[in-house]
Each structure stands twice: as C-alpha cells, then as structure tokens.
N, C-alpha and C positions, 0 to 999 in steps of 0.2 A: 096688396103685395108690399113686401118690405124685407129688410135685412134679417138674417137669422144666423145662429151659430149652432153647430152640432159638435159636441165633444164626447168622445168615447174613450174610456180607460179599460184596458183588458189585460188578460194573461193568456198566452197561447203560442202557437207556432208562428215564428217570424224570424227573418234574418236578412240584413242588408248585404250579407256576404255570399248568398246563394244566388246563382243566375236566375233571372225571372222565368226563363223557359223551363227550369227544373221545379218550379213551384206549382202546386196543384191546389184545387179547391180546398178551403179550410185554412190556408195560410192567411194571416192578417192582411198582408199586402194584396193578395188576390181578391179577398172579400171586400176590402176597402175600395179598390179600383173598380170593382163591379158596382158597388153602391154609387160611386162618383159617376160612372158611365150612365147609370139609370137616372140620376139627377139631371145630368146634362141632356140626356135624351128626352126628358120630360120638360125641358125648357128652362131649367134653373141655371143661374150663373154661379159658378163655383170660383171664387176669387183665390182660394188657397186650400190645399189638402196636404197636410203634413202628418206623417207617421213617425213618431219618435221611438226609436228602438232603445231599450235600457235607459229610460229617462233618469236624470239626476246622478248617473254613475260616470266613471271615467271612460266607459265604453260607449257613451251616448252617441247615436247617429240619427240625424234628422233627414228623413227621406221625403222629397217632394213627390207626391203621387201623381201630379199633373205633368211634371217634366222628367221625372226619373232621376233627378239630381240627388245625390247622397252626400251629406256633409258630416264628418266626425267633429264633434264639439265637446267642449268642457260642459259641465252641468249647465243646462239652459238657465239664463238669467230670468228672474221673475219680473224684471222691469221692462221686458220687450213688449211691444204692442200686441203681439200674438203669441200666446204661450200654450204649451201642451203640458198636461199634468197627468199623474198616474198614482195609483195606490199600491202599496206593497211591492214596488219595483216593477209593476206590469207595464206593458207598452201603452202609449197613448196616441190618439189621433185627434186632430182638430180640423174641422172643416169650417171655413169662414167665408161669408159673402159680404161682410161689412168691412169697415176700415179698422175696427178694433175688436178683438175677441176678449171677453171677460169670462174667466172660469171661476166659479164659486168653490169653496172648500167642499170636499165630498159629503160631509155631514151637515152642511149648512141648509137651512130650510129654503125651499123655492120661493122666489119673490112673488108677491101678490100681483095680479094682473095690472100692468101699467107701471109697476115699480122697477127701478134699476137694480140688478143683482149687486151684491156686495161681496168682495173677496175676503 
C-alpha cells in the first residue's frame, strides 16, 4: 500500500456554471465524482480531487470535487505543489493521495519501475 497519483486530461462536456442538479451522466464532473465515490467506497483515501475547467486560459476555474468549492483563477502556476495539466485546451483532473503531485509532459516516456518521473 502506498501513495499514488491519477491525472486525467480530457475534452468533453463540463461547466462550473451549470447547477449540479442539472448535470447528467456524461458530464466530466458527474463521471469524476462517481470515480471518487467508488475509490472512497473501496477504502482509498483521496487527499485531493480537482477538476480544472479551461486550464491555462483567462476563464480557468478550479473545482474541488470533494468539497464543491469553485475558484476562478488566472492561469495555474506550474510551481504549485499540485498541478493540473491539459492538452489542446481540454479540461484536466488530478486526484492525489500524496503530499506532492508530479505530472510528466504528455509525450514523455513513462519512468521505469522504481524511478521518479521527470517533468
């Protein structure tokens, strides 16, 4: 048993401005919350679950999927301990159960077993 990080970048239906009760299956927020609920139900400890809407743009909103808090931000700093990344402007989600999340470049090779990933 140990820490792990799950990072998902995607493109699809999502919006921090639509009421949760109006969202149905298929919305990124709905599917991500379902995954988090399944992880918690299986005994995992989820330290953080952030969905970043429109990352890297002036419209960026970071949504905490555990608390429901939504924060409009300027483009996320790459120097924060936990970051969310995306490709081609798609939304990103980061689930982290460790103290620090490291996200490698999308085209970077996976580290060999036991090696630390590089950004």
